[in-house]
N, C-alpha and C positions, 0 to 999 in steps of 0.2 A: 186541868186546863192551865193551871199556873205554869206548868211546864211549857206549854205551847206559847204562852205569853213571854216567858223567859227566853225561849229560843228565838221568838220573833224579835224581841228586843236585842238579843245578841247578834242576830243577822243584821239588824238595822245598824247596830254599832259598828260591825265589821264593814258594812258598805260605806258608812260615813268615814270610818278610819281609812279605808282603802282609797276613797275619793280624795281625802286630805293628803294622803301620801303621794298619790298620783299627781295631784296639783303641786305638791312640794317638789317632787322630782322634775316635773315639767318646768317649774319656775327656776330650779337649779340648772337645768339644761339650757334654758334661755339665757340666764345670767352667764353661764359658762361660755356659750356661743358669743354673747356680746363681749365678754372679756377677751376671748381669743380674737375676735374681729378687731377690737380696739388695739390689742397687742400687735396684731398683724399690720394694722394701719400705722401704728407708731414705729414699728420696725422698718416698714417701707419708707416712712418719712426720714428716719435716722439714716438709712442707707442712702437715700437721695441727698440728704444734707452732707454726709460724709463724702459722697462722690463729688458733689459740688465743691466742698472744701478742698479736696485733693486736687481737683482740676484747677481751681483758682490759685492754690499755693504751689503748684508744680514748678513754676518759674523760680519762686523763692527757694524752694528746697533744692532745685538743681544749682542755683547760684551758690547756696551754702555748701553744697557738695563739692562744687568746683573750687571754691575758696579753701575748703578743708584739704582737698587734694593738692592744691598749690602749697599750702602750709606744710603738708607732709613731705612733698618733694624738696622744699627749701630745707627742712630739718634733715632729710637724708643727705643732701649736699653738704650741709654743715658738718654732719657726723662723718661723712666720707673725708672731708678736708681735715677735720680734727684728727681722724685716725691716721691719715697720711703723715701729718706733722708729728704726731706722737710716735709713730714707727720710725720716722727719720731721726727724731731725738734719741730714741732707744738705741738705734744703730750707731749714732755718733757716740753716745755714752759707753756703749759696749766696746767700741774701738778704742776709746780713751782708757777704759779699764784694762783692756788687753795690752795696750802699750805700757801702762803703768806696771802691770804684772811682769811683762817682759823685762822692763828696766830693773825692777826689783830683783828678779831672778838673776839677771846678768851681774848686778852689783853684789849680790850675796853668794855668787858661785865660789869665789875664793874663800870666803868664810866657811861655807859648807864643806868645801874640799879640805880645809885645814882641820875642821872639826872631825871630818871623816878619817883623816890620816891619824889623828890623835886616838880616835876610837879604834882604828885598825891596829895601832901599835899596842894598845891595851889588850886587844883580842889576841894578837900574835904572841904577846908576852905570856898570856894565860895558856895558849896552845903549847908554847915552848915548855912551860912549867909542867903541863900535863904530860907531854912527850917525855920529859926527863924523869918524871915520877914513874911513868909506865916502864921506861927503860930500866930504872933502878929496881922496880918490882920484878921485871923479867930476869934481871941479873941475879937478884936474890933467889928467885925461883930456880934458876939454872944451878946455882951453887948448892941450894938445898937438895935438888934432884941428884946432883953428882954425889953429895955426901950420902944420901939415902941409897944410891946405887952401890956405893962402896960398902956401906954398912950391910946391905943385903948380900953383897958378894962375900963379905967376911963371915956373915951369919951362915951362909950356905956352906962355906969351907969348914967352919966350926961344926956345923951339923954333920957334914960328911965325915969329919975326923971322929966325932962322937960315934957315928954309926959304924965306922970301921973298928973302933976300939971295942964296941959291944960285940961286933961280929967276931973279933979275935978272942974275946973272953968266952964267947959261946963256943968257939972251936976248942979252946983250951979245956973248957969244962966238959 
């Protein structure tokens, strides 16, 4: 019977434990529902406050926006004016530089031409020297070729004479 008593005690403990857990879960559910209800209420209050704030401050925000837009437009006009002035100044300076360069080139034309003529004289002198040297080499080459031709001719005559002598000796023998 001790077993029966132990089982009865175990069942009683399980029932008590189950009731405690069910009560705990129900308390947590209630607390959670209360917390969610409070959050929902606070969220609705915050939304209403925000809506009220935005509706009350709309005029101020619009005034600030219009002021900001006027400031931006004024800055754009200033930038546009400054840009026009800057481009005009660049154009003027570019024209002055072009005029200065034109004057410089006109003044230095004679100097450059004189320098060019001196350089061309030097180049022409070198070309003349090269032409004379080439002509001398070609003259020497022509002379050497004539001498070689004459030597080859004499050599052929001599070879022919030697061949004829050998032919005579062969006939005599």
